[in-house]
N, C-alpha and C positions, 0 to 999 in steps of 0.2 A: 504494500500500500504506500510505503514511503516513496518508492520510485514512481509509482503511478501518479502520485500527487506532485512529483518533481522536487521532493525534499531530500532525495538521496540518489546518488549515481547519475548516470546520463540517460537521456531519452534516446530511443532508437530512431534515428533520423530517417531510416528506410521505411518506416511505417507511418509517415506523416499523413498519407491518404486515409488511414484508418481513423485518424483523429478529426478529419474535416467536418463531417456531419454531426457526430455526437459531441465533439469537442474534447475527446480524450481517447487514449489508445484502448480500444475495446478488447483487443486480443489480450493485452497485458492485464486488463481488469478481470476478464474471464478467468485467467490463470490464477490471479491473486485470490479470487473468491473460491475457486476450486481447491486451492491449497488450504484455505481456511476450513472449508467443509471437510476435507480429508483429515486435517489435523484434529478437528473436533471429534470426528468419528473414531479416529485412532485412539484418542484419549479416552473416549467413552467405552470402546469395545475391544481395543487391542488389534483391530483389523481395519482394512480399507476396502470398501466394496467397489468393484470395477465391473462394468462401467458405472460411473457415478449415478446414484439414484436421482440426483437433481440436474440431470443433463439438460432438461428443458430450460431451467433457469440459466444455466451456463451458456446455452446457445442464444438465449434472449439477450444476455449481457453482451455476448460477442457481436450480435447484430445491432447493438446500440439502442436497444429498447428501454434501457434504464439511463437516467441522468447520472452524471458523476457523483452528485451529492447522495443519490440513492445507493450507489455502489459503495461509497465511503461508509455510509451508515450500516449497510450489510456487513462490511468488513469489520467495523467496530463491534457490532453485536456478536459476530462469529468469534472474534478474538476473545471477547469477554467470556462467551460460553465455553470456549476451549480451555481457558484458564480455570474456569469453575469446574469443568469436567476433570481436570488434572487432579483435583483433590480426592476424587473417588475412582481414579483410573485403575484398571486391572493390570496395568503395565508395572514392571518392577522399577524400583527407584534408580537402579544402575543397570547397565548392559552387561551381559555375560561375554566379556571380551574373548575368553578362551573358546567358547562355542562359536563365536563369530569368526575367529581365526581358523578354526577347524573347517567351518563351512566354506569360507573363501578358498582355503587351500584345496579342499576337495573339488570345488568347482574348477579352479585353475588346472589341477592335475587331470581331471576328467576331460576338460577342453583340449589340453595339449597332447594327451594320449590319443585322442580321436583324430587330430590333425596329421599325425605321423604317417 
């Protein structure tokens, strides 16, 4: 949301056409809201549903059917809800780095043995 609102980083000058009618980068806005939705769901359930159950909302944002102020408000609400969901999240407080290392190693070894 910080980048969408021009408060952080640089805008993508190649997508200026996306901003003309609605006045903001609708693709960037759609992805920002998608990430908030996924983060909230992940905090609540420990999973992310794909395809996203709110795909109609995301497409509408991408098509510029929401004003920037509405997208900002949506993002603010989703961020708050995500932080609230974190207090009752089924996710562990820390990652199991050994399990992650084993998984990544296994995937790499499997990939590179198939290439030979």
